[in-house]
SELUMZA-526437 format. One record per residue (C-alpha): residue in one letter; x, y, z. Coordinates in steps of 0.05 Angstrom, whole numbers, padded with zeros to 5 digits, always signed. Layout:
<rs>
aXYZ ...
</rs>
This chain:
<rs>
x-01738-03194-00102 x-01754-03131-00063 x-01698-03081-00050 x-01681-03058+00019 x-01654-02986+00018 x-01626-02949+00077 x-01623-02874+00086 x-01617-02833+00022 x-01599-02759+00016 x-01615-02725-00049 x-01586-02656-00058 x-01613-02639-00127 x-01650-02673-00184 x-01648-02634-00249 x-01707-02629-00295 x-01679-02679-00345 x-01657-02732-00296 x-01688-02796-00269 x-01686-02815-00196 x-01707-02884-00173 x-01702-02923-00108 x-01722-02996-00107 x-01743-03046-00159 x-01757-03022-00229 x-01771-03058-00295 x-01749-03004-00344 x-01727-02931-00341 x-01729-02892-00406 x-01700-02823-00419 x-01743-02767-00447 x-01684-02734-00481 x-01616-02755-00507 x-01553-02717-00526 x-01484-02731-00552 x-01420-02698-00529 x-01354-02693-00564 x-01293-02672-00524 x-01218-02672-00533 x-01162-02701-00492 x-01160-02676-00420 x-01235-02662-00417 x-01281-02682-00360 x-01225-02694-00310 x-01244-02688-00236 x-01202-02693-00174 x-01150-02656-00134 x-01083-02636-00163 x-01094-02658-00234 x-01039-02636-00282 x-01053-02642-00357 x-01001-02629-00410 x-01027-02633-00481 x-00982-02613-00538 x-01033-02618-00595 x-01104-02638-00583 x-01155-02642-00638 x-01225-02673-00634 x-01252-02693-00702 x-01318-02728-00709 x-01364-02749-00764 x-01433-02772-00742 x-01470-02804-00800 x-01525-02833-00756 x-01593-02801-00764 x-01618-02830-00698 x-01571-02856-00644 x-01618-02872-00586 x-01693-02869-00600 x-01735-02846-00542 x-01810-02842-00531 x-01840-02798-00478 x-01906-02770-00456 
</rs>
């Protein structure tokens, strides 16, 4: 079923992003990444107060390939 889209304002599109309006069958990334962050990370908003006594981020990634991607 066709999509009906109203006005769209795009401020920026980075070089590694995908922007689509309307119907699409599949969108595949050209690159992937993995981020590890501790408690209190990636918070957004006004007036956030974070109190962490001890924060440790331990990770063990045994995967060789998490998300395969194929690009031109």
